[in-house]
Structures are given as C-alpha cells and as structure tokens.
C-alpha positions as CSV (number, residue, x, y, z in Angstrom):
1,M,33.7,-26.5,1.5
2,S,34.5,-26.8,-1.5
3,G,31.0,-26.5,-2.9
4,I,31.0,-22.8,-3.0
5,D,32.8,-21.0,-5.7
6,F,33.8,-17.1,-4.5
7,Q,34.2,-16.1,-8.1
8,G,38.8,-16.4,-7.6
9,E,38.8,-14.7,-4.1
10,T,39.7,-17.1,-0.9
11,E,37.1,-17.0,1.8
12,Q,40.3,-15.0,3.9
13,S,40.4,-12.6,0.9
14,L,36.8,-12.0,0.7
15,V,36.4,-11.6,5.0
16,A,39.7,-9.1,4.2
17,A,37.5,-6.5,1.5
18,L,34.4,-6.5,3.2
19,R,36.5,-5.0,6.4
20,Q,38.1,-2.4,3.5
21,G,34.8,-1.9,2.8
22,R,34.5,-3.0,-0.9
23,Q,30.9,-3.7,-1.4
24,E,31.2,-5.6,-5.2
25,M,32.8,-8.2,-2.7
26,L,29.5,-8.3,-0.7
27,G,28.2,-9.3,-4.3
28,K,30.1,-12.2,-4.5
29,L,28.9,-13.2,-0.8
30,Y,25.6,-13.1,-1.8
31,D,26.1,-14.9,-5.5
32,A,27.7,-17.8,-2.8
33,Y,26.1,-18.6,0.2
34,A,22.4,-16.4,-0.5
35,P,20.9,-20.1,-2.6
36,L,22.5,-21.6,1.4
37,L,21.0,-19.2,3.6
38,L,17.6,-19.0,2.0
39,G,17.5,-22.8,2.1
40,V,17.3,-22.5,6.2
41,I,15.7,-19.2,6.5
42,S,12.5,-20.6,3.9
43,R,12.3,-23.5,6.5
44,I,11.9,-21.1,9.5
45,V,9.6,-18.8,7.5
46,P,7.2,-20.4,5.0
47,D,6.3,-17.1,3.4
48,T,8.3,-16.6,0.2
49,E,8.2,-13.3,0.0
50,V,8.5,-12.7,3.9
51,A,12.2,-15.0,3.2
52,E,13.5,-12.8,0.9
53,Q,13.5,-9.9,3.2
54,V,14.9,-11.7,6.2
55,L,17.9,-12.9,3.8
56,Q,18.2,-9.1,2.4
57,E,18.6,-8.4,6.3
58,T,20.8,-11.1,6.7
59,F,23.4,-9.6,4.1
60,V,22.7,-6.4,5.4
61,A,23.3,-7.4,9.1
62,I,26.8,-9.9,7.8
63,W,28.4,-6.1,5.5
64,T,27.9,-4.0,9.0
65,R,29.1,-6.6,11.1
66,I,32.1,-7.8,9.1
67,G,34.0,-5.8,11.7
68,V,33.4,-8.6,14.8
69,Y,33.9,-12.0,12.9
70,D,36.3,-14.2,13.9
71,A,37.8,-16.1,11.5
72,S,39.2,-18.1,14.3
73,K,36.6,-19.7,15.8
74,E,34.1,-20.2,12.9
75,R,34.1,-20.4,9.2
76,L,32.3,-17.4,7.4
77,L,29.1,-19.5,6.2
78,T,28.7,-20.6,9.6
79,W,28.7,-17.6,11.1
80,G,26.2,-16.2,8.5
81,L,23.7,-19.1,9.1
82,A,23.3,-18.3,12.8
83,I,22.9,-14.8,11.7
84,A,20.0,-15.5,8.9
85,R,18.9,-18.1,11.6
86,G,18.5,-15.5,14.2
87,I,16.8,-12.8,12.1
88,A,14.4,-15.5,10.0
89,L,12.9,-16.6,14.3
90,E,13.2,-13.3,15.0
91,A,10.5,-12.2,11.9
92,V,8.3,-15.5,12.5
93,K,8.1,-14.8,16.7
94,T,7.8,-10.9,16.0
95,G,5.8,-10.7,12.6
96,R,7.4,-7.4,11.3
97,Y,7.4,-7.8,7.3
98,S,4.7,-7.3,5.5
99,S,3.3,-10.4,3.1
100,S,0.5,-10.1,0.9
101,V,0.1,-14.6,1.7
102,N,-3.2,-14.9,3.4
103,P,-2.9,-17.1,6.2
104,A,-6.8,-18.2,5.9
105,N,-5.9,-19.2,2.4
106,E,-6.0,-22.8,1.9
107,T,-4.0,-23.0,-0.5
108,N,-1.3,-21.9,1.2
109,L,-1.6,-23.5,4.1
110,Q,-1.2,-26.7,2.2
111,Q,2.1,-25.5,0.5
112,N,3.4,-24.7,4.0
113,K,3.1,-27.5,6.3
114,I,4.7,-25.1,9.3
115,L,2.3,-22.4,8.6
116,P,-0.7,-24.5,10.5
117,L,1.3,-25.5,13.2
118,Q,1.9,-22.1,14.7
119,Q,-1.9,-21.8,13.7
120,G,-3.7,-24.2,15.2
121,H,-4.3,-26.4,12.5
122,V,-2.8,-29.5,12.4
123,S,-3.9,-32.3,10.0
124,K,-2.6,-36.1,10.0
125,E,-0.3,-35.2,7.3
126,N,1.6,-32.5,9.0
127,L,2.3,-34.3,11.9
128,C,3.3,-37.6,12.9
129,S,2.4,-39.7,15.7
130,L,4.0,-38.0,18.8
131,A,2.8,-37.3,22.0
132,P,1.3,-34.5,23.0
133,L,4.3,-33.1,24.9
134,E,6.3,-33.9,22.1
135,K,5.1,-32.1,19.4
136,R,4.7,-28.9,22.4
137,A,8.2,-29.1,22.8
138,L,8.9,-29.6,19.2
139,E,7.1,-26.4,18.5
140,L,8.2,-24.4,21.0
141,L,12.3,-25.2,20.1
142,Y,11.8,-25.2,16.6
143,L,8.9,-23.2,15.2
144,K,9.0,-20.5,17.7
145,G,12.6,-20.1,18.4
146,R,12.6,-20.8,22.3
147,T,15.6,-21.4,24.1
148,Y,15.8,-24.9,25.9
149,A,15.3,-22.5,29.0
150,E,12.6,-21.1,28.1
151,A,10.7,-24.3,26.5
152,A,10.8,-26.3,29.8
153,G,10.5,-23.3,31.7
154,E,6.8,-22.9,29.7
155,L,6.7,-27.0,30.2
156,S,7.1,-26.9,33.8
157,M,10.0,-29.5,33.5
158,T,13.9,-28.7,33.8
159,E,16.3,-28.7,31.2
160,A,17.5,-32.0,31.5
161,A,14.2,-33.7,31.2
162,L,12.6,-31.5,27.8
163,K,16.4,-32.9,26.0
164,E,14.6,-36.4,27.2
165,V,11.8,-35.6,25.7
166,L,13.4,-34.4,22.8
167,K,15.4,-37.1,22.6
168,S,11.5,-38.9,22.7
169,A,10.5,-37.0,19.5
170,F,13.1,-37.6,18.0
171,T,12.6,-41.7,18.5
172,H,9.2,-41.4,17.1
173,L,10.2,-39.0,14.4
174,K,12.9,-41.7,13.0
175,A,10.1,-44.9,13.5
176,D,7.8,-42.9,11.6
177,K,10.1,-42.1,8.9
178,S,11.7,-45.6,8.0
179,A,7.8,-47.2,8.7
C-alpha cells in the first residue's frame, strides 16, 4: 500500500523493530495506521470515545502480539485491521467501555445510524426496504458480530440458507442505493 508513510521505514523493518521492543516504532506504526484502524472501528462502534478506547487497546494488542504476526500470511495492516475489528465487536457485545453518550439522547441517535438499530429504535431513514429476515441476518452478522454458524442457529436455518438470505439482502440494498 503506497499511501502509508512509515517515516522512512519499510513494513519489514518496522515489524523487526517492534519485535525487538523498540517503542518509538510503535509511534510510527500509530501515525501510519491509526486513521485507517479508527475508520474501521468507528463503523462498528458508534460512540467516538469508545472507538478511541478500542483503538488504544488495538495498538496495545499489536504491541503485545507482534511475536505471533506472520508476514508470509498477511500484511501488517490486514493483521491490525483484524485485531481492531475483533476488539470493536467485543466492545459492542460486552459494553465494557464507559462512555458519556446517553443512548436516550435523540441527538446521538440521529448522528449514529447504527445505534437505533441496536436498540430497536428504527426509522425509515435508517433502513431500506429489506425483508424482516434480511434485516435480522444483517443485524446479527454485522452489528452484533455473530459468526455464520451462530447467526444461522439463531435464525433456525442452515449456513447455506443464511448465505442466500444475505445475497438477497445485498441485492435489495444495491437496488435501493441506485434508486
């Protein structure tokens, strides 16, 4: 990825330095990856304060787990994004981070389109014309972080049937977007 600036370092030299425990390289990694990681985290965690806490935990996890990173399997950014996504989904699922956001505050509900869906406050602006099963499948997989097997079990269907429901949902979403 040519748009990432490691301030004169290559990805390989950065990984090697992190494995040696050189904390200044974590700063370079943060400068390069924080905006990308925060973008992914913010799509999962609607609250800004919580998203920043998840970002911080993500970099702590990268620092502590750098020894298990395998450059032959994936890029460092891909690995970091996977860590960020996992921590963000866990934060939403468990609610372990504190936040000053009051979910009952209508202003916050207007700003965060995901929050109304998670709390059952759904308006026409927040959802397109999806079938109830399609909405539920998307909610389980993308908002609640369920695996295919977990979501299929909750919906009392096979994973293959769930994939067909998702294909249909994405077709409807694409049609609504182009309309």
